[in-house]
C-alpha positions, 0 to 999 in steps of 0.5 A: 527557621530561615528557608533554604536559599534557592541559590548559593554562591560559594567562593565563586571566582572567574578569570577569562582565558588569556588574562591574569586578573580575575573578574570575580573573586571569592563571591559568597552570596545566598538568594532566597526564593521569591526575593529580588536582589539588586547588584550594584558596583563600578562599571566593568567590575563583573556584575554582568559576569555574575549573571552570566555564570548563573545563566550558564553562559560561562563557567566558574573558574573556582568555587561553585553555584548551588541550586536548591531546585533541579527544575529551576528555569531562567530568563534573561532580560538585557539592557537593550530589547534585542527584538527581531525587527522582521517579526511582529510583537506577538511573534517576538514574544513567542520566539523564546517559547519556540526555542524550548519546543512549546507547541503553537497553541500554547505559545500563542496563549502564553505570549498573549498572557505575557503581553497582558502582564506588561499592558501591551496586549493591543500591540501584538500585531505591530512591528518593533519599529512602530513602538517607543523605546519603553514599549520595546523594553516591555516586549523584551520583559514579556518575552522573558515572562512568557517562559514562566521562569523560576529565576529572572535575570535582568542586566540594567534593563531600564538604563537606556530609558528616559526617567519617566519611562524608567520610573513607570517600568520599575513599578510595573516590574515590581508588581509583576515579580511580586505577583508571580513570586519570581526570584529576580537578580537585577544588575543596576548602576542606579542606587535609587532603582536598587532601593525601590525594587530590591529586598537586598542590595549587593554592593561590589568592589572594583576588579577583581570584584568581591562583595563589599556589603549586603544590605537588607532593604527595609521598605516592605514587599509592596512599595512605590517610589514616592513612599520609598523616598519618603521613608526616614530610612531611605536617605541614610541607607542611600548615603551609606551605599554611596559612601561604599561605592565612592572609593570603588569608583575612584579605584575603577577610574585609576585602573582604567587610566593605568590600562590606557597608559600601558596601551599608549606606552606599548604603541 
C-alpha cells in the first residue's frame, strides 16, 4: 500500500494582483515524506512561485495545498546565501533559531551540529567575507538545517557556483537529506542536477505553468554523480526530459519577445 503523501497540491493556481495571465494553473502533485522532488522548467515559468506557496510566502488563488502533518516545519535555502555580513558564521546559523524563540544554549548546540553536517565546524568564528562562495552557500544550508525542518525548500541553491563546487555540494546535500530523511523540494534549471539528486523530476511548462510530466528516477536512494551518469537509463531519461523542455523554452522565448515588443510599441 502506498503511504499517504506528506504534501498534496490539488488544482493549484496562482495569479498575482494587477495581472491577467496566471503564473500557475491546475497544479496537481503528490510529494511523499522523505523524498526529494526536483522541479525543472523554463526560466520565469513559476517554479519559485510553487515553493513560495508551499512556504506560505504567498497564497494560492485557486485549488488547495494539503499537508498530512500539522507539525510540518520548513526551511528555505535560496540561490544566494543571504548571510548577514556583520555576524560571524556561527551567529548567522543561529539567526534562524532566534526567529522561532530557541534559547541561547540550544541555539549554540544546534548551530554547531548543523555546521558539522556541512563540514564547517572549524569556521564558526569567521565572517562571511572570509569564506569562499561555496562555503557561504554551505553556511546558508546549515542555517536551514539547524531548524531541523520536516520540509527543505531549495531554490536553485547551487546555480551561481562553479562546476566543481556545485558537484561537491550536490553530493553533500544528497547525503544530508538521506541521513535525516528530510522531505526536499528543489527548483533547478539543470537536468543533470535533477537526475543526480531527485527521486522524482517534475517538468513544468511555460506560463501559465502546468505540470507536463513527472518522472520517477530509477537510480536508487544512495548514488553519486559518476555512478549515475554511467547507468544505462541515464542518457535516455535525460534526453526525454530535454525533449519535453525544448518546445517550452521556445515558447518562453516567444512570450518574452512579445512582451518586449508590446513595451516598445507603448513607449
